[in-house]
N, C-alpha and C positions, 0 to 999 in steps of 0.2 A: 502495498498499501505505499510508506513513504517512496519506495522506488518512481513508482506511478507520479505523485505528486511534484516531485521532483522536475521527475520531467517535463513532465507540464509547466512548471514555473520556468526551466529551461527554454521553452519554447518561448510561454508567451514572455517572458523578459527580454530576449532575443540579446543576451551578449554581443555576439560577434556583429550583429548589425548595428548595439549601441555604440560601441568601438569604430567601427567603417562611419558613422555618421559622424560621430568625433571629429574623428580626421580628417574627412571632409569637411567640416567647421573652420578647424585649423588652416587650413589647403585655403581656406576664399579667404581667410583674417591673411593670410600671407602675403595671401599675393593684391590687394588693398591695400598691407603694408606697406607694398615694395613697392608698391605701383605710384605713392603717393611720395615714397623717397628718390623716386626717378623724376616726380614731378618734378621736385626741388632741386634737381642735380638739373633738372631743363633748365628751371628759372634761375640757377645760379649761371651755367654755363655758355644755354642758349641750341644745347646738342644732349640728346641720352647719350651717357655709356656706352662702350663697346663692351664688355662684360657688369652682371650683376654681383660681380666683387670690389668693384671699384667703388663704391656707396661705401663697402667699411676700411675700405683701406687706401684712398685719397687722403688729399691733405686736408681736405674739410670734410668730417666721419658724416657721412647723411643715415648711416644705420648701426648701432654697434657690432649686430650679427646678422647678415644676411639669411635668412630665415629660407632652410630645406622641405621637399618634401616629409612629412611624419613617419611613410613607412619607407621609403627608398633611400630617405639620407641626401637626394641627388638636386641641383637645382633644377628652379624651376624653368621651364622652357621659355627661354627671352628671345624675343625676334626683333631683329629692326634690320636697316641696312644702310650703306652709303657711312662716308668718314665721318659725317657729323651727322648724325641719325635727327629728323626731326618728326619720327612717330616711333610706337612699340607696342609689343601686345606682350602679353603674359601669359602663357595656358601650363593647366595644373588637368588633371586626371582623377576625377573622383571616382571613389569607388561604385558609386551604381546612378543614376539617371535619376537627377532632381526632381521631386514630384511638383515641381513649382514647371514653368514656361523655362526654356531656357539660360543658362550664365554666360552667353556669353551672346555677348552687342554685333558681334558676324554673323552672328547664326543666322540672322534675316537677311544680309547681304550673299545678293550672288556672286558666285565667285570669288571669294574671298576666303574662303576654310582650305588647309591642309589638308590632299585626301583623306586622312584615317581620320580627322573628326568625327566624331559622333555626338549621339547626347548627353555622351558621361562627361564629354572636356568642357571645360571651366576657363575662362578668359576675363583678361582687363587692357584697357587702350588707350592708349594716349595720340594723339596728333592725326594726322589724317594720314590713316592708312594706306599703305600700297597692298590692293587683293590683289596684283600679279604675286607678287613679294610672297606672300601669307600663302597665298597658294599652292606656291614651291614647294613650302618648305614644310619638309619631311617631324613628323611630330616623335617624340621619344617611344622606345616599345611601352603597352601601356604598365599600369601602375599595378604592385602584386596586390593582391587583398589577404588576410591573414584574419 
């Protein structure tokens, strides 16, 4: 009887689902914070940086530590182009499709998404994005979920 009750409790609470939900919230928070720091960097220099690491390693520190994906510990996908980028996109893959509408403003634009993009990807955008360049970008392999 106790075993059956425990099984129902585990199914009802869905601990892995809750863990993934927390990680997805962290991912969305992270890319929002990184975008804010990138925008401050842009306001100071009139260009987006060549890499995210510049935010924590330049003379002016924009972030003490640049967050990484909570599951893979990899940098978030940062897309920009040119020697003085005037736009940028940060992508992250969520553990499952969000229950609300898409969490990437580019998803409503025709031909402005990388080939492997699906509804589990989220993004933040700054500037006037070069859709042709973004569409040619290769997203990293899917984020493993635990």
